[in-house]
N, C-alpha and C positions, 0 to 999 in steps of 0.2 A: 828779477833779471827779465828783458824783453829779450825777442827771437829776432831773427832776421827781418820780420814783417813788421815789429813793431807789437807785434801781442805776447802775451804772457806765454811762460812756457805750459801751463792749461788750457792754451787757442788749438783751435782746430788746425791750425797750419803754423806747427810746433817742428821743426826741421832738426835731425840729431845730429851731434857732433860727426864729423868725417870717421873719428875711429869707433866708435858706435855703427855707423852706417858700414863700415866695413864688415863689422863684425856678422853683421845680420845678413848683411850678402853672402859673406860664405857660408853660413848654416845655410840659408835657403837655397845654395847648389850642389850640398851636400846632401841634405832631403833630397831634392830634385833629383841626385844621380843612384841613391843608395836605394828608394821606397820602388823604379822600376828593373832595377838591378835584384832586389829581393822577389821581387814578383816571376820574373823571369826566371831564376834559379827554382822559385818552388813549382813553376809547370814544367821543370826540365825534369825533376825529379818525381815529378808527378806520373811525367811521359814516361820514364826509365822504369819505373815500379808496373803500368798498367802493360807495359810491354812483357815484361818478367812474367805476370800473372796471366799472358793471354793466352799461351800453350808451347808445344814442341811444333818446332816446322822442320822436317826433315828432308834433306836433299839424299838421293842415293845415284849410283851409276852400279849395272852390273852385267856380266855376262852372262848368253843363256844356252841352251841346247834345246834343240825341238826334235822331240820323236814321233813325228805322224802317226796315225791307225790309216792302214791299208784298205780304203772303200771302195765300192764302186763310182767308175764315173760316167756320165753321163755325155756321150762323143757321137754328133750327128743323128740323133736318133734312136740310139742305142748304148744299153748299160753294158758296161767291163768292168772288169774289176782293175785296181790302177795299183801303182806303188809310189810311195811319194818317200825321198830321200829323209834321211837324218840331216839334220844342218846343226851351225852354232851361229848366235849373231850378238848382239849387246843394245841396251836398252838406260834410260835415264828415268826415274820418278821423285818426283816431293809430294811431302805429304803436310798436313796439318792435323794436330790430335789439341782441340780445343780446353785447355784449365778448364771450364765450364762444365767437359764431359768426364773429369778427370783423368784426361790425357787416354783412357780408353778406347775411345769409339774417332777414328778420323777419316777423312778426306784423302785420297792422293791422286794424282795425276801420274799416267804413267806412258810413257813413249818406247818402240823397239823395233827392231827390226834383223830381219834373218834371210838365207839363203834356203832354196830345198831345189827339187828334180822331179818331176812327175813322169812315168810311162806307162802303156798299159799297150795293148796288144787293140791294135784296127782293124776292126773287119766290117766297118759300116761302108755300105752298098757293094758288098759284095767279096772284100779284099780279104786275103790267104794273107796268110807269115807276114803280116804287115805291123810296125809297131808305132804305134803316136809317141811324140818326147817333147819335152818341154823344161828350160830352167826355172826355177821360180822364182820369185822375191818376194816376201812378205814382210808389212807394215804395219804393225798395230796402235791407236791408241786409245786408253780406254781408261776409264773412272772410277777406280778401287773403295768401296764401304769396304773400312778394315777394322776389327776386333783384335784389341790385345789385350797384354796381360802387362799392366801399367811399370812393374815397380822387379828391382832385382836385377842380376848379369845376365840372363837370358832371359828373354822375353816372346814368349809365342805369342802367334797371331794366327785370326784366318779373316778369312772375306772373298768378295765377292764383285765383278767390276761388266759394268755395259759401257761401249763404245764401237768402233769404228776401224775395218781392216779392209788392209788395199793387196789384192792380191795380182802380181804383174807377171805375165808367162815372158819368160825371153828366149826369145828365138828357135818359135816353136817350129817343130817340123811332124804335121799332123798331115798324113794324106788327104783330097776331096774337103779341104775347109783352107780359107782364106785366110793364111798367116799371115800376120804382122810381126816385125821384128821386138815391136815392145807394144802388149796387150792385157790393158788394166780394168779389173774388175774392183766393185768397192761395195762394200756389205757391212751390215748391221754387224756386233761380235760380241759376245758376254765369256765370261771366265770363272772358275771356283778357284780361290789359292789356301796356301796355309805353310806357315814357316816360322823359324825364328830369329832375331837379334842378339848377337853375344856383346854388351858394351866392352870395349875397352877403356876406355875413359866417360865422364857425363857428355862429355862430346864427339866423340867419335865411337863406332858400332861397323860389326860384320853381320854380314845375312846372309840367310840361304832362303828359299821357296823354291813350291812346288804348284805346279798350275795346269788344271786342263783347260782346254781353251776351244772356244766353236765360233765358225763363221760359214758363211755357205757364198762360191765365188761362181759367178755365174757371166762367163764370157760367150763370143759369138760362137754358138754349135756345139759348145763343151760348158760343161758345169760340172763342179764336186762341192760335196758336203767337205769341210776341211775340219779336221779334227785333230788336238797332238795336245803330247804333254809338255811342257815347258820344265826343265830345272836352269835355276836361279844361285847365280853365289855372287856377292856383291860386300861394295862397303858404304858408309852413308855417313855425312856428319850431321848433329843435333846444334840448332841454333834457339 
C-alpha cells in the first residue's frame, strides 16, 4: 500500500492515520505537562525539608523592669552622687538557633525601651542646696550570643550581648547648664544575661530572664556611667 505521497509505508514520508496521530499527540501533551509538574513538586518538597532542617526561629515580646545602680554623676566639672529611679518598659527580640549547631547556640537581635529619672545635688559653681533633675528615656538595641539547653520542657540559657544605647534627658532642670527639652546621648552598650524558657507546646513558650546592662552616657556638661539590672517576663513563638 502506498502512502499519500506515493511512497511505501517504509518510505521516509509515511503519514500515520488520523486516529494514530491523535493518540500520539495526546501522549506527548501528557508528558509535556507531567514531567515539569513532577519536577516542581520535587523542588517544593525539597524546600520544605531544607526549611525544617535549618533550625529554630523565635519571635518574643516581653515586659521589663529596670533597677539602676546609684552611681556618681559628672556635672559641670564636679563629681556628685546621683540617684536613678526604677522604671518599667517593654521590648522585642528575634532569635535564630541553627540546626547545624544542634540548636544550642544562637544569635538574637533585641530592642527595648524604658523610662526613668535622675536627681543629684547641684553644687557646681558654688551653688548650695540646689538639686538637678531630669526624666530619662533609655532605648537599647543589642546582638546577643546565646548558649542554651535545647531539649525538655524547661530550657535554661546564658549569653552576652553587644550593641548601642540611647539615653535621652527629658525636660532637664539643671542650673548652670544650657538645658534643652530633649538632649540625647548615643553610646556603645554591652550586657550579660541568663534565663529559662518554659514550653507550653512545641511552638509557644514563656520565659523569664535577668540582665546586667552597662553603657556610658555623655551629654553637654553632664555624664554618667549607667549600670542597671533588668528583669524580663515574656512569651514567644517558635517557627
